C-alpha positions as CSV (number, residue, x, y, z in Angstrom):
1,M,-46.4,8.9,-12.8
2,D,-43.7,9.2,-10.0
3,R,-40.3,7.8,-10.2
4,D,-37.3,7.9,-8.0
5,E,-34.2,9.5,-9.4
6,I,-30.8,8.4,-8.4
7,I,-28.4,11.3,-8.1
8,M,-24.7,10.2,-8.3
9,N,-21.7,12.5,-7.8
10,F,-18.8,11.9,-10.0
11,S,-15.3,13.2,-9.5
12,I,-11.9,12.7,-10.8
13,P,-9.9,9.7,-9.4
14,P,-7.2,10.5,-6.7
15,S,-4.1,11.6,-8.3
16,I,-0.6,10.4,-7.3
17,E,-0.3,13.5,-5.1
18,D,-3.6,12.7,-3.3
19,L,-2.5,9.1,-2.6
20,E,1.0,10.3,-1.4
21,I,-0.7,12.5,1.2
22,L,-3.0,9.6,2.4
23,T,-0.1,7.2,2.5
24,R,2.1,9.7,4.4
25,N,-0.7,10.1,6.9
26,T,-1.2,6.3,7.2
27,K,2.7,6.0,7.8
28,D,2.5,8.2,10.7
29,T,-0.3,6.2,12.4
30,L,0.9,2.6,11.8
31,P,0.5,0.1,14.7
32,E,3.5,0.2,17.2
33,E,4.4,-3.4,16.2
34,L,5.3,-1.9,12.7
35,M,6.7,1.6,13.8
36,I,9.8,0.1,15.1
37,F,10.6,-1.0,11.6
38,C,9.8,2.2,9.9
39,E,12.2,4.9,11.1
40,N,13.7,5.2,7.6
41,L,10.7,4.3,5.7
42,T,9.9,6.4,2.5
43,V,6.4,5.8,0.8
44,Q,6.2,6.5,-2.8
45,V,3.2,6.2,-5.1
46,E,3.5,5.1,-9.0
47,D,0.8,4.4,-11.3
48,F,2.0,0.9,-12.2
49,P,5.0,-1.4,-11.5
50,D,7.5,-1.0,-14.2
51,S,8.6,-3.8,-16.7
52,A,11.6,-4.5,-14.4
53,I,9.5,-5.3,-11.5
54,E,6.9,-7.2,-13.6
55,D,9.6,-9.5,-14.9
56,E,11.4,-9.8,-11.4
57,L,8.1,-10.9,-9.8
58,D,6.8,-12.6,-12.8
59,L,3.4,-10.7,-12.9
60,D,0.7,-11.8,-15.4
61,E,-0.5,-8.1,-15.4
62,P,0.6,-4.9,-13.6
63,Y,-2.7,-4.9,-11.8
64,D,-1.6,-7.9,-9.8
65,L,0.6,-5.8,-7.5
66,L,-0.7,-3.3,-5.0
67,A,2.3,-2.6,-3.1
68,L,6.1,-3.4,-3.1
69,F,8.5,-3.1,0.0
70,R,12.3,-2.5,-0.8
71,S,14.9,-2.7,1.9
72,G,17.4,0.2,1.4
73,S,20.2,-2.5,1.3
74,Q,18.5,-4.4,-1.2
75,I,18.8,-3.9,-5.0
76,A,16.4,-6.8,-5.8
77,P,15.3,-9.7,-3.9
78,G,18.1,-11.5,-2.3
79,I,20.7,-9.2,-3.7
80,K,22.3,-6.6,-1.1
81,S,23.7,-3.4,-2.2
82,K,27.4,-2.6,-1.8
83,V,26.4,1.0,-1.2
84,A,25.2,2.0,2.3
85,N,21.5,3.1,2.1
86,D,19.4,3.2,5.2
87,D,16.3,4.2,3.4
88,D,13.6,1.6,3.0
89,V,10.9,2.1,0.3
90,L,7.4,1.2,0.2
91,I,5.9,1.8,-3.2
92,I,2.1,1.9,-3.6
93,F,0.7,1.4,-7.1
94,R,-2.1,3.7,-7.8
95,R,-4.0,2.0,-10.6
96,P,-4.1,-1.5,-9.0
97,L,-5.2,0.3,-5.8
98,L,-7.9,2.4,-7.6
99,D,-9.0,-0.8,-9.3
100,M,-9.4,-2.6,-5.9
101,W,-11.1,0.3,-4.5
102,C,-13.8,0.2,-7.2
103,E,-14.4,-3.4,-6.8
104,T,-14.7,-3.4,-2.9
105,S,-16.3,-0.1,-2.2
106,E,-14.2,0.2,0.9
107,D,-13.3,3.5,2.4
108,L,-10.2,4.4,0.5
109,S,-7.9,5.4,3.6
110,S,-8.9,2.2,5.1
111,L,-8.0,0.2,2.2
112,I,-4.6,2.0,1.9
113,R,-3.9,1.4,5.7
114,Q,-4.8,-2.4,5.2
115,I,-2.5,-2.5,2.1
116,I,0.4,-0.8,3.9
117,I,0.1,-2.9,7.1
118,E,-0.1,-6.1,5.2
119,E,3.0,-5.4,3.0
120,L,5.1,-4.2,5.8
121,A,4.2,-6.9,8.3
122,R,4.9,-9.7,5.5
123,N,8.3,-8.2,4.8
124,F,9.1,-8.1,8.6
125,D,8.0,-11.8,9.1
126,F,4.9,-11.4,11.0
127,S,2.5,-14.4,10.8
128,D,-0.6,-14.3,8.9
129,E,-2.5,-14.4,12.1
130,E,-0.5,-11.6,13.5
131,I,-1.3,-9.6,10.3
132,D,-5.0,-10.4,10.5
133,D,-5.0,-9.3,14.2
134,M,-3.0,-6.2,13.6
135,T,-5.3,-5.0,10.7
136,K,-8.5,-5.8,12.7
137,Q,-7.2,-4.1,15.9
138,H,-6.1,-1.2,14.0
139,Y,-9.2,-0.8,12.0
140,Q,-11.2,-0.9,15.3
141,G,-8.9,1.9,16.5
142,M,-9.9,4.1,13.8
143,L,-13.7,3.7,14.5
């Protein structure tokens, strides 16, 4: 009796450091429309949003947030800092990202690129149509 065997490769999930490398590479290849806004952008990777962010954004659970952009002059949404700081920060949340990656089975680099493009574009007031066009065009450029 013959039977086909399925061979699966298991590995450890990407670490924070692994994702920092992927996000840094993605940041360096963003669409031109976004690059003009990203001169002082720092990308960080954290496992989950902290409780202050959860409360501030009224999240039901930490898996609800994939990324968060913070302007260097902003302490919290609508509150400007009195101390000069030009560094904008984009935080990617590792565990929600990995959960989405498992659900969608998309290429991890492509998923990270899409999340970064969407988060930045929303914060710089691009329309939904512009964001959709940008992600499609940028994805096409990767092929």
